[in-house]
Structure formats: structure tokens, C-alpha cells
C-alpha positions in Angstrom: -88.2 -93.6 81.0 -88.4 -94.3 84.7 -85.2 -95.6 86.2 -87.0 -96.7 89.4 -89.7 -98.8 87.7 -89.8 -102.4 86.6 -92.1 -104.7 84.6 -92.0 -108.3 85.8 -93.0 -111.2 83.6 -95.4 -112.9 86.1 -96.9 -116.3 85.2 -98.1 -117.2 88.7 -95.3 -119.8 89.2 -92.6 -120.1 91.8 -89.9 -118.5 89.7 -91.8 -115.5 88.6 -93.2 -114.9 92.1 -89.7 -114.8 93.4 -88.7 -112.4 90.7 -91.6 -110.2 91.6 -90.4 -110.1 95.2 -86.9 -109.4 94.0 -88.2 -106.4 92.0 -90.4 -105.1 94.8 -87.3 -105.1 97.0 -85.4 -103.0 94.5 -87.7 -100.7 92.6 -90.1 -98.0 93.6 -92.8 -99.0 91.1 -93.4 -102.5 89.8 -95.9 -103.7 87.3 -96.6 -107.3 86.3 -97.4 -108.9 82.9 -98.9 -112.3 82.2 -99.7 -114.2 79.0 -102.5 -116.4 77.9 -100.9 -118.5 75.1 -103.4 -121.4 75.2 -101.3 -123.3 77.8 -102.8 -126.5 79.3 -101.8 -125.3 82.8 -104.1 -122.2 82.5 -104.6 -122.4 86.2 -101.3 -120.6 86.6 -103.1 -117.4 85.4 -105.9 -118.0 87.9 -103.5 -117.9 90.9 -101.8 -114.6 89.9 -104.1 -112.3 91.8 -103.7 -114.3 95.1 -99.9 -114.3 94.8 -99.9 -110.5 94.1 -102.1 -109.9 97.1 -99.9 -112.0 99.3 -96.7 -110.2 98.3 -98.5 -106.8 98.9 -98.8 -107.8 102.6 -95.0 -107.5 102.9 -94.0 -104.2 104.6 -93.6 -101.5 102.0 -94.3 -103.6 99.0 -98.0 -102.6 98.6 -97.1 -99.0 97.8 -94.7 -100.2 95.1 -97.0 -102.8 93.4 -98.5 -101.2 90.3 -101.0 -102.5 87.7 -101.2 -106.0 86.3 -101.4 -106.6 82.6 -102.6 -109.8 80.8 -102.0 -110.2 77.1 -103.8 -112.7 74.8 -101.1 -114.6 72.8 -103.2 -117.6 72.0 -101.9 -117.4 68.5 -98.6 -118.8 69.9 -100.4 -121.9 71.2 -102.2 -122.2 67.9 -99.0 -122.6 65.9 -97.2 -124.7 68.5 -97.3 -128.5 68.6 -96.1 -129.1 72.2 -97.2 -130.8 75.3 -97.8 -127.5 77.0 -100.4 -126.5 74.3 -101.7 -129.9 73.3 -103.2 -132.9 75.2 -100.2 -135.1 74.5 -97.7 -137.0 76.8 -94.6 -135.2 78.0 -91.5 -136.7 76.4 -88.2 -136.0 74.8 -88.0 -135.2 71.1 -85.4 -136.7 68.8 -83.4 -133.4 68.7 -82.8 -133.6 72.5 -85.3 -131.0 73.6 -88.4 -132.0 75.7 -91.7 -131.4 73.9 -92.6 -128.9 76.7 -90.4 -126.5 74.7 -92.7 -123.8 73.1 -90.5 -122.4 70.2 -90.1 -118.7 70.5 -92.1 -118.3 73.7 -89.6 -116.3 75.7 -88.5 -114.3 72.7 -92.1 -113.3 72.0 -92.8 -112.7 75.7 -89.9 -110.3 76.2 -90.6 -108.5 72.9 -94.1 -107.8 74.0 -92.9 -106.9 77.5 -90.6 -104.3 75.9 -93.4 -102.9 73.8 -95.5 -102.5 76.9 -92.6 -101.0 78.8 -92.1 -98.6 75.9 -95.6 -97.3 76.4 -95.5 -97.3 80.2 -92.1 -95.6 80.3 -90.5 -98.4 82.2 -86.7 -99.1 81.8 -86.3 -102.4 83.7 -87.8 -105.8 82.6 -87.5 -108.8 84.9 -87.9 -112.4 83.9 -87.4 -115.7 85.7 -85.6 -117.6 83.0 -82.8 -119.9 84.4 -79.9 -121.8 82.9 -79.1 -123.7 86.0 -82.2 -125.8 86.8 -84.0 -126.0 83.5 -85.0 -128.4 80.7 -82.5 -127.3 78.1 -84.7 -124.6 76.6 -82.5 -122.4 74.4 -84.6 -119.3 75.0 -83.7 -119.5 78.7 -80.0 -119.3 78.2 -78.0 -116.2 79.3 -76.6 -115.7 75.8 -80.1 -115.6 74.3 -81.3 -113.0 76.8 -78.2 -110.8 76.2 -78.6 -111.0 72.5 -82.3 -110.3 72.7 -81.6 -107.2 74.9 -79.4 -105.9 72.2 -81.9 -106.6 69.4 -84.8 -105.0 71.4 -82.8 -101.9 72.2 -81.7 -101.5 68.6 -85.2 -102.1 67.3 -87.0 -99.8 69.7 -84.2 -97.2 70.1 -84.4 -97.5 73.9 -82.1 -98.8 76.6 -84.1 -101.4 78.3 -82.4 -103.6 80.9 -83.4 -107.3 81.0 -82.9 -108.7 84.5 -82.6 -112.4 85.1 -82.1 -112.8 88.9 -82.5 -116.6 88.8 -80.2 -117.3 85.8 -77.5 -118.9 87.9 -79.6 -120.2 90.8 -81.0 -123.7 91.1 -84.4 -124.3 92.7 -83.0 -124.7 96.2 -81.3 -121.3 95.8 -84.5 -119.8 94.5 -86.3 -120.9 97.7 -83.5 -119.4 99.7 -83.7 -116.1 97.8 -87.4 -115.9 98.6 -86.6 -116.5 102.3 -84.0 -113.7 102.2 -86.4 -111.3 100.6 -89.5 -111.9 102.6 -88.8 -114.5 105.3 -90.8 -117.6 106.0 -94.0 -115.7 105.3 -93.0 -115.2 101.6 -91.7 -118.8 101.3 -95.1 -120.1 102.6 -97.0 -117.9 100.2 -95.0 -119.1 97.2 -95.2 -122.7 98.4 -99.0 -122.7 98.8 -100.2 -120.2 96.2 -98.0 -120.4 93.1 -98.4 -123.0 90.3 -95.6 -124.7 88.4 -97.1 -128.1 87.3 -97.3 -128.5 83.5 -100.5 -130.5 83.8 -102.4 -127.9 85.8 -102.8 -130.3 88.8 -103.4 -128.6 92.1 -103.0 -131.7 94.4 -101.3 -130.4 97.5 -97.8 -131.6 98.6 -95.3 -130.3 101.1 -93.4 -128.5 98.3 -96.6 -127.0 96.7 -99.4 -128.1 94.4 -98.9 -130.3 91.4 -99.2 -133.7 89.8 -95.9 -134.7 91.4 -94.6 -136.5 88.2 -94.1 -133.9 85.4 -90.6 -132.3 84.9 -91.8 -129.0 86.6 -93.0 -130.8 89.7 -89.7 -132.9 89.8 -87.6 -129.7 89.8 -89.8 -128.0 92.4 -89.9 -131.0 94.7 -86.1 -131.6 94.5 -85.3 -128.0 95.1 -87.6 -127.8 98.1 -86.1 -130.9 99.6 -82.5 -129.5 99.1 -83.6 -126.2 100.6 -85.2 -127.8 103.6 -82.5 -130.4 104.2 -80.2 -129.8 107.3 
């Protein structure tokens, strides 16, 4: 397995784009992986090529950026009854989780990522899950990722490393990390090209594109404002 190679779970959003930059800054070879799981905001998959192209303009990163992979996991959307996979209003459920939570999503994503990494001979897997600015999703928690790494390594008899560079960063710190990695050019590319809105809205704002009212837009806008505040 290549110690200098990484596979980044890359949706086309702010967090995964920042993680891709983080990986390109550290590894000699970086591949990307996206998932079509029947999400309402399918537009996130449509911006991925433009984001990859923008990051490749950074000095030295083009030579490190390897192939992109897109997997069809629409069966996940088919068995999920959530506001990300159904045309229903976003709201809190009685159990305390928002109905944007897609049960098993990150567990499945990372398991498929490990299976692809197994075939590609890649040791490092990077994901943008975060326990600081998030909606309470249990599959974004640090304990979950650590447990999953153990299970994957036991089940595949490999020693994959799951990296979560945003785990303890809020959205303002995520913007700041992008600036540290690629300067204002990277910040602008992420601001204008990436997509986070749950409703798939591409209305432009100073913090990026989105509906401006869904939880993902609220987080992104608030983080941008804190990042840009004096």
C-alpha cells in the first residue's frame, strides 16, 4: 500500500474541498471519491469537476491530483426516508436528530472508500466529518470514526488511516484553514464553486451559493461571517 497516497471523500461541498486541499498539501498522490445516493442536492456532484480543476491550479497540486471516482449508491436513498432524499420539509425528529440525517451514510461511504482504497493500494482515507459545527449526526462523531477504522482494518486485514482534518474545527476555522493552505485564491474558489445547500439552490450570496435558509446554509453563512469579521 502506498504510504504517500490518499483517497478523499469529495462531495463538491466546502468541507470536502478543504479536505482535498489539505490532502494535496500532504500527499504525493491524491484521488477523489463521490457518491450518488439519490440526494436532492444532486447539484453538488455537478460542481465537483470545476472544484478539482480550480485546486489543480495551485502550484504543485496538479501533479498530485489523481483520478476521480463516482459510485452509484442510490439504493441508500431508496431505503432512506429523509429530507435529503425525499421532497419533504427539513425539521427536527422526535428523537432529537434533524430529518436531514441519512442513517448509515458515512458508515457506508467510508466502507466503500476503504474497499476502493484496497484495490487502489491507498493507505490514507480523508473525510470532512466534523463534531464541532454539525447537526448532531452520530456518524460524524470522532468516536464513530475511530471505531469504524478499527472495524474496517480488522475486516479487510489492512491498516488504513481515516483522517478527519475538520473534526475539531468550526466553519470559520475551516475557512481559515483553506486560506492557510491556498491563500485567498483557494478561499475564493471554495466560496464560489462549492455547494453545501441541502435544497440544491445556487442563488449567489457573499458566502457562496444556496437557499440561505436551510441548516447547511446557516452554518456556512455564520462561519463565513465569523471568518471575515475583524
